[in-house]
Every structure is written in C-alpha cells, then in structure tokens.
LOKOLVEX-814501 format. One record per residue: residue in three letters; y, x, z of N, C-alpha, C in turn. Coordinates in steps of 0.2 Angstrom, whole numbers, plus 5000, padded with zeros to 4 digits. Layout:
N
ALAYXZYXZYXZ
...
//
This chain:
85
MET581354835980581054885984580854935979
PRO580955005980580755055975580055065976
ARG579755085970579055095970578955175971
THR578455185975578255255977577655275974
SER577555335972576855355969576555395974
THR575855385974575455435978575155485974
ARG575355485967575055535963575255605965
PRO575855625967575955695968575455715974
ALA575355675979574955695985574255705982
MET574055665978573355665975573255725971
ARG573755745967573755805963573655865968
ALA574055865973574055925978573355935981
ALA573155875983572455875986571955905981
ARG571955875975571455905970571555975968
ARG572155995968572356075967572056115973
SER572056085979571856135984571056135984
ILE570756075982570056075981569856125976
THR570156125970569956155964570056235965
ASN570656245969570856315970570456355975
ASP569956315979569656345984569156395981
THR569156455983568756505981568256535986
SER568156495992567656515997566956505994
PRO566556545996565856545993565556475996
ARG565156445991564856385993564056395994
LEU563756365999563056376000562756315997
PRO562056325995561756265992561656205997
ASP561656145995561556095999560956106004
GLY561056086010560556086015560556156019
ILE560956206016560956276020561556276024
VAL561456286031561956286036562156366037
PRO562756386037562956446039562656466046
GLU562556526047562256546054562756536059
SER563456546057563956536062563956456065
GLU563756416061563756346062563056316065
ARG562556356065561956336068561956336075
HIS561556286078561556276085560956306088
THR561056346093560456376096560156336101
PRO559556326102559256276107559456306114
GLN559556256118559756276125559156276129
PRO559156316134558556316138558456246142
GLU557856226143557656166146557956166153
SER558256106155558556106162558056106167
ARG558156126173557756136179557456066180
MET557856016180557555946181557055926176
ASN557155936170556655926165556055966165
GLN556156026167555556066168555056036174
ILE555456016179555055996185554755926183
ALA555155886180554855816178554255826173
ARG554255876168553755886164553155906167
ARG553255956172552655986176552355936180
ALA552755896184552555846188552055796184
HIS552255776178551855736174551255766172
GLU551255836171550655866169550155866175
ILE550455876181549955866187549755796188
TYR550155746187549855676187549355666182
GLU549355696176548855686171548255726173
ALA548355776176547755816178547355786184
ARG547655736187547355696192547055636189
ASP546955626183546755576179547255516180
GLY547855526181548355466181548355426187
ASN548055456193547955416199548655406202
HIS548855346204549555336207549555346214
GLY550155356217550255356224550455426226
THR550455476222550655536225551255566220
ALA551655526218552255556214552655606218
VAL552855586224553255636228552955706228
GLU552255706230551855766231551855806224
ASP551755766219551755796212552455826211
TRP552955796212553655816211553755886215
LEU553555886221553655936226553255996223
GLN552655986221552256046219552556076213
ALA552756026208553056056202553656096203
GLU554056066208554656106210554556176212
ARG554056176217553856246219553656286214
GLU553156266209552956306204553556326199
ILE553956286198554556306193554956356197
ASP555156346203555556396207555156466207
GLU554556466209554156526209554156556202
SER554056526197554056556190554756586189
GLU555356546190555956576189556156636193
ALA555856636199555956696204555656756201
LYS555056746198554656796195555056826189
THR555356786185555656806179556356846180
GLU556656816186557256846188557256916191
GLY556656926195556556986199556057026197
//
C-alpha cells in the first residue's frame, strides 16, 4: 500500500493562515458587525415579571395569582398602547 502524505495539505493550510492580511482585533474585542443587540423582552415575560411585582407588593399573600396576572396583562397592554399611539 502506498504511503500518502498530509504535508502538502498542512503546508497549504499554514500558508493561508500566514498570508491572511485581514486586520486583527485584540483578544476579547468583538467587531460591531458580530455583536448581538439585546432583544426586547417578550410580552409574556413582561406580564410574568409585573404579576410577580404585584404579588410581592401584596406581601406575598397567595390565592390571587390569576387576578395578579390579569392586572399585569392590562397594565402591559395599556403601556404598549400608549407607546404605539
């Protein structure tokens, strides 16, 4: 069986790396084109967060989760309507 060498492929790979003339950024720096912009919080998460705030404002008394959720939903919807209109 003939022996094959991987050296030519390795040399080509090394050449492409060393011939790369693109500018390099310091470690830890991410180009602006690759940065992720934070997405707005989903409606469901906004409502859940607000419902929890209402729950805590009532000193954490149980038994009104549905009412808290509905109140939070109304508040979030009203807030969105004001910003859109």
